[in-house]
C-alpha positions as CSV (number, residue, x, y, z in Angstrom):
1,M,-36.3,-18.9,-32.6
2,L,-38.6,-16.6,-35.4
3,V,-37.2,-13.8,-37.7
4,H,-39.6,-11.2,-38.5
5,D,-37.3,-9.2,-40.3
6,K,-34.2,-11.1,-42.7
7,K,-33.3,-7.6,-43.3
8,H,-32.9,-6.1,-39.5
9,F,-32.1,-9.5,-38.6
10,S,-29.3,-10.2,-40.8
11,M,-27.9,-6.0,-39.9
12,G,-27.8,-6.5,-36.1
13,I,-25.8,-10.8,-36.8
14,T,-23.0,-8.9,-39.4
15,L,-21.7,-5.3,-36.8
16,G,-22.0,-8.0,-33.9
17,I,-20.0,-10.5,-35.7
18,I,-18.1,-7.0,-36.5
19,F,-17.4,-5.9,-33.0
20,M,-16.7,-9.0,-31.2
21,S,-14.0,-9.2,-34.5
22,V,-12.6,-5.9,-33.8
23,L,-13.0,-6.9,-29.7
24,G,-10.2,-10.3,-30.3
25,Y,-8.4,-7.8,-32.1
26,M,-7.9,-5.3,-29.4
27,F,-7.5,-8.9,-26.7
28,S,-4.8,-9.5,-28.9
29,E,-0.8,-8.6,-28.3
30,S,-0.7,-6.9,-31.8
31,F,-0.1,-3.0,-30.2
32,T,3.3,-1.0,-28.5
33,G,3.3,-0.1,-25.0
34,A,6.0,1.2,-23.2
35,H,9.6,0.7,-23.8
36,G,8.7,-1.7,-27.3
37,K,6.4,-3.9,-25.5
38,K,3.8,-6.1,-27.6
39,V,0.7,-4.8,-25.6
40,N,-3.2,-5.4,-26.1
41,A,-5.4,-2.8,-27.2
42,F,-6.1,-2.0,-23.2
43,H,-2.8,-1.9,-22.0
44,A,-1.7,0.9,-24.8
45,S,-4.3,2.7,-24.3
46,D,-4.1,2.6,-20.7
47,N,-0.2,3.5,-21.1
48,L,-0.5,6.2,-23.5
49,F,-3.1,8.4,-20.7
50,N,-0.9,7.7,-17.7
51,S,2.6,9.6,-19.9
52,I,-0.3,12.2,-20.8
53,A,-1.2,12.6,-16.9
54,K,1.7,12.5,-16.1
55,G,2.6,15.5,-17.3
56,S,0.4,17.5,-15.7
57,T,1.0,16.1,-11.9
58,N,4.7,17.6,-11.2
59,Y,3.1,18.8,-7.9
60,F,7.4,18.3,-6.1
61,P,8.1,21.4,-7.4
62,R,5.1,23.1,-5.5
63,L,5.7,20.8,-2.0
64,K,9.1,22.0,-2.3
65,H,8.1,25.3,-0.8
66,E,6.3,25.1,0.6
67,N,8.2,22.9,3.1
68,E,10.2,25.8,3.5
69,A,7.2,26.8,6.2
70,F,8.3,24.0,8.3
71,K,11.6,24.7,9.0
72,E,12.9,24.0,12.4
73,H,9.2,22.2,13.3
74,P,10.3,19.5,16.0
75,I,7.9,16.2,15.7
76,D,8.3,14.0,17.9
77,L,5.6,10.9,17.0
78,T,5.4,7.1,17.5
79,L,4.0,5.6,14.2
80,H,1.3,2.9,14.0
81,V,2.5,1.6,10.3
82,G,-0.2,-1.8,11.0
83,K,3.5,-4.9,10.8
84,E,6.3,-5.0,12.3
85,D,8.6,-5.7,8.8
86,I,7.3,-2.0,8.0
87,A,8.2,-0.3,11.3
88,Q,11.3,-1.9,10.6
89,N,11.9,-0.8,7.1
90,G,10.6,2.2,7.7
91,A,13.4,2.7,10.8
92,Q,15.8,1.8,8.4
93,I,14.3,4.2,6.1
94,L,15.1,7.1,8.9
95,I,18.1,5.4,9.7
96,K,20.0,5.8,6.9
97,N,18.7,9.5,6.1
98,G,20.5,10.6,9.9
99,I,16.8,10.5,12.1
100,P,16.3,9.2,15.1
101,A,14.1,6.4,14.6
102,R,14.3,3.0,16.2
103,A,10.8,-0.1,15.1
104,D,9.0,-1.3,18.4
105,A,7.1,-4.1,17.1
106,A,4.5,-2.8,14.9
107,T,6.0,1.2,15.5
108,V,7.5,3.4,14.4
109,I,9.4,5.6,17.0
110,M,11.2,9.1,15.3
111,Q,11.8,12.1,16.6
112,G,13.6,15.4,14.3
113,D,12.8,17.9,12.2
114,L,9.3,18.2,10.0
115,N,11.3,20.1,7.2
116,T,14.6,17.8,7.2
117,I,11.4,14.6,6.9
118,V,8.9,15.4,4.6
119,S,12.5,16.8,2.4
120,L,13.4,13.6,2.4
121,A,10.2,11.4,1.4
122,I,9.6,14.6,-2.2
123,Q,13.3,13.5,-2.8
124,D,12.7,9.7,-2.7
125,A,9.0,10.3,-4.7
126,E,10.5,12.5,-6.9
127,H,13.3,9.8,-8.4
128,M,10.4,7.7,-8.5
129,F,8.3,10.2,-11.0
130,N,11.8,10.9,-12.6
131,N,11.9,6.9,-13.2
132,E,15.8,6.8,-11.0
133,G,14.5,3.8,-9.0
134,N,18.2,2.6,-8.5
135,I,19.0,5.3,-6.3
136,L,16.5,4.2,-4.0
137,S,16.9,0.7,-3.7
138,T,20.9,0.7,-4.3
139,K,20.2,3.3,-0.7
140,Y,18.5,1.2,1.8
141,G,18.8,-2.1,-0.3
142,L,14.6,-2.2,-0.2
143,H,13.1,-2.5,-4.1
144,E,12.3,0.7,-4.9
145,K,8.8,0.4,-5.0
146,E,8.1,-0.7,-1.3
147,V,10.7,2.3,-0.4
148,L,7.5,4.8,-1.1
149,F,5.2,2.5,0.4
150,V,7.2,2.5,3.8
151,W,7.3,6.1,3.4
152,W,3.7,6.3,2.2
153,K,3.1,4.2,5.5
154,M,4.7,6.4,8.1
155,F,3.1,9.4,6.6
156,K,0.0,8.0,6.9
157,S,0.3,7.8,10.3
158,M,2.3,11.0,11.5
159,D,-1.0,12.8,9.5
160,L,-3.1,10.8,12.4
161,E,-0.9,11.7,15.0
162,L,0.0,14.9,14.0
163,K,-4.0,15.7,14.8
164,H,-3.8,13.8,17.9
165,H,-1.7,16.1,18.9
166,K,-3.5,19.3,17.4
167,D,-0.7,20.5,14.8
168,F,-3.1,20.3,12.4
169,K,-1.0,23.0,10.0
170,A,2.0,20.5,10.0
171,A,-0.7,17.5,9.5
172,K,-2.2,18.9,6.8
173,F,1.1,19.6,5.2
174,V,1.8,15.4,5.5
175,S,-1.6,14.7,3.7
176,E,-1.2,16.6,0.9
177,V,2.7,15.5,0.4
178,A,1.5,11.5,1.1
179,K,-0.8,12.5,-2.2
180,R,0.8,14.7,-4.5
181,G,4.2,13.4,-3.8
182,I,4.0,9.6,-2.9
183,E,1.3,8.6,-4.6
184,V,2.3,10.6,-7.3
185,G,6.0,8.8,-7.2
186,Y,4.0,5.4,-6.3
187,N,1.6,5.0,-9.2
188,F,3.7,6.9,-12.3
189,Y,6.9,5.4,-12.1
190,G,8.1,3.6,-14.7
191,V,5.4,5.7,-17.0
192,V,7.8,7.9,-19.8
193,P,6.1,11.0,-19.8
194,Q,4.6,12.7,-22.9
195,D,3.0,16.0,-23.5
196,S,-0.9,16.2,-25.2
197,T,-0.4,18.1,-28.4
198,S,1.9,15.6,-29.7
199,K,-0.1,13.5,-29.0
200,A,-2.8,14.6,-30.4
201,G,-4.2,12.7,-33.0
202,M,-3.6,10.1,-31.3
203,L,-5.8,11.0,-29.0
204,T,-8.8,12.4,-31.7
205,F,-8.7,9.0,-32.8
206,S,-8.8,6.9,-29.4
207,L,-12.1,9.3,-28.5
208,T,-14.5,8.9,-32.0
209,F,-13.0,4.7,-31.6
210,Y,-14.8,5.0,-28.1
211,V,-17.9,6.4,-29.7
212,V,-18.6,5.3,-32.6
213,Y,-17.3,1.3,-30.8
214,T,-20.0,2.2,-28.7
215,L,-22.4,2.9,-30.7
216,L,-21.7,0.1,-33.3
217,W,-22.4,-2.6,-30.2
218,G,-26.1,-1.0,-29.9
219,F,-27.0,-0.4,-33.3
220,A,-26.2,-4.8,-33.1
221,I,-28.2,-5.2,-30.8
222,F,-31.1,-2.5,-31.8
223,Y,-31.1,-4.6,-35.2
224,F,-30.9,-7.9,-33.7
225,F,-33.9,-7.5,-31.8
226,E,-35.9,-5.9,-34.1
227,G,-35.1,-8.8,-36.7
228,I,-36.5,-11.1,-34.4
229,G,-39.8,-9.1,-33.9
230,L,-38.8,-7.1,-30.7
231,Q,-40.4,-3.6,-30.6
232,M,-40.1,-1.1,-27.7
233,S,-43.5,0.6,-27.7
234,S,-45.4,3.9,-24.7
235,G,-48.0,2.0,-23.2
236,K,-51.5,3.4,-22.9
237,K,-52.5,6.3,-21.0
238,K,-55.6,4.9,-18.0
239,E,-57.4,7.6,-17.1
240,M,-58.9,7.5,-13.9
């Protein structure tokens, strides 16, 4: 390879080595993650942003308030949950809470008051959101995440069935509970919430580092190619 500009070529190589060295360090488990566990930089930053995001995703008080509108709202539905084991677990969860239900192949046949059923799902999701998964595993004899997954499958099917019965208002709310309640409880389980103001310094450093680190690689490429004689130039305009 012919080097046309040794100065810029050396600068490009040096910056590239610095970039790769830092990248290698970030992949090493030299950072403190959740519960004091040693993780790499990517997992540590993921834990940081998840913990901050968790503080702004507590929709449970609002969902509980909106659920009051569905008191004495009877439903009688056949929920298609896709697999027989999910149907068995779904019926078990409902029966444990006093809701009449039975599994039939890959479906759950259930009936009851919508407000009561939603309240139970919200309660379980909130336990998970508060990292109290042991309450669910003890109550149902299933892994806590499996419990919420089964709730999610039933609510997704419940949404479709309610739409089929033209109960659109209830369907919309059930969908909201699945997204803002069950999914949030599942996704943030095990994450310790933190206030963004308490981590302002770390957030500022992370964002600044991201910008500087990206520019570092850009300049490394720029100087490297300039060193070997590759340059960008505008083409000549062709006259018609």
